[in-house]
Phi, psi and omega in degrees: 000337184302321184294339179291336179298326182295319178296315181296324178297320179293329182268355186302313181299318180296316181298313181296323178296316180296318182294322182294332178283326183276316179194118184302337185294340183295139182261167178273147182214148175241051181267193177221182184077166184316311185266059184240315187302319177221014175178164174174176182178172178207157183246181184253166178219140177217224182288138179287128178236167180295140179284142177298173179305144182301128182274151178272124178274124184248133177278113181264011179100288179271345181203168175251150177207167174232163176264113177280188181296325183242323187223167171290136179244116178289135180253125177217106175210197187285358177246343183232094183278164175256150177296145178297340179269357180285111188220067186283346186073189183282129180292122185296324179293315179297319179298316181298320179288326178296319179300318178296318180297314180299317179298318179297320179293319179297318179294334178278358176098006180275138180280071182258133180282154172287342178276150181206173177249117186240243185298139178223127181285167177302317182295317179295319179296324179301313182289319180296313181299318181296324177298319179291322177298316179298326183280311189243354185092155187296316183299316180288319180300324181294344179282334184230354181228138181275143173292158180306131179092351183246005184273135175298334180298333180289343179283342184080009184245002183243143184218139175256125178278141183235140178278169179293347176275359179088358180260161175298151183280111180233353183304138190303313183292322178294319179297321179292323178301318180295319178298324183276330191235348182303324181295338177297341181247011178089011182251155168235150171285112194288318186246093185278156175296139179080007183242020182298324180296323182279318184268334184090359182230152174295161181298139177224100183297336188268349188270112180254141178237126179279126177233352177088215190300331184280358184304319183296321179291321179294312181299319181296333181287335184074011183260156171286166177300323180300315181287317185297316182265348176079029175256161187295140178219201181091202187280169176299151179289337179257000000 
């Protein structure tokens, strides 16, 4: 994964420029993996509980969503793409909660940077994904990077945490803190260990997805969003 940092560093200036045009709130990041240049995240896992009733996925035109217990939940995975014109920028509520989460981690003694990787436009994802394909080949890139239009970062609700060393947050204790406490701020660790078949992506301890009030129930279930809400996941159909 270390070599991916080099690609992201090369794309950093391009990403920040794109983000500043879409929404100034987006921060600069030197992380790695698909959701690195301008966003990323991860969810938590605890005791496995029964999944709620299967939710209906609704096509809203530019995106797909389901109705959660409290709020609308935007769905973005390898089966439910976003329009190339969908450009919401960084969600202000999610950003505010992320700032609180980062501060809490810093106060707990974790070397977490104020910088992170957040919103990523369709165009930026196109360039990032192609760099990964060129580096590792399409099959391998698809395990950790989303194709254009399929990235959660494009929703403005996903964030990748970065350490003060400039790398993505993978340290065991920090990762466990996120599993235990991210939901206190409305986030889930999106790509859990052992859930590649369900999510379509390798585990990413650093990739957080904002879902709001239902986060605690989701995290407690130990399930991926696909399992918890009962919508289709896994790899691309092609």
